[in-house]
N, C-alpha and C positions, 0 to 999 in steps of 0.2 A: 228667139235667140238673140236677136241684135239688141232687145232691151236688156237683157241679162248681160251681155258682153259690155254694154255701155255702163251698167251699174258696177260690174266688177272693176272696169277701168277707171271709173270715177272714185272707186273705194281704194283703188291702189294695189289691186291683186289680179292675177290671172284668173280666168272664169273657171278653170277646173279646181283651183284652190277654194274659190268662193262655194263652188258645188259641194265639195268634200267637207268644208267647215259647217255648211248649212245641213248636211246630213248629220253630222256629229252633234250639232245643237238641236236637233229635231226630236222632240220627245216620242215621235211616232215612229222614229228608226231605231231599231234594236242593234244593228251590226252594220258597219261600214266596210266593205270588202274592197281592198285595193286591187285593181286588175293589172298590175304591172308585169311586164314580161321581161323588163331589163332592170338592173340594179339602178341606172340613173333615174328610170321613172319612179321606181320606189322612194329613192331620195328625194326627188322632186316633189312627190304626193305628200311624204311626211313634213317637208319643208312648209306645207300649208299651215301647220301648227303655229309657225312663227307670226302668222296674221291674224291669229283668233281674236285679238282684240279689235280688229277692223270690222268683225262681222256683229255689228252692234244690233239692238232690237230695232232701230229704224231700218237698218239695212235688210234684216230679216223680214220685217213688215213689207218693204218693197219688193222683195223676191216673192213674197206669197201674193201680192198684188198682181205682179206680172204672170205668175204661173196660173193663179185661178183654180188651184187643185187642192186646196187645203181639206183635209179629211173632216167630216162632219163629227161631232162629239158622239158619246155613246148614246144611243137610243134608250129611254126609259119608258117602261110600259106600265 
């Protein structure tokens, strides 16, 4: 978690924005559900879209390296 927080900070966005943007850019994620219980949380979550350009391919690669949980490709028999 500390490495992800540092990456988000170095990228110039809150970690929850980076997480939401990663989900939106991940082809293995079909739906991103925002769990906001207050309007201010919803507004904050949606403001992550303003940082879309900060989630570059390099940043996505760094996230994948930190997480080490990238799904395997489809199996072909």
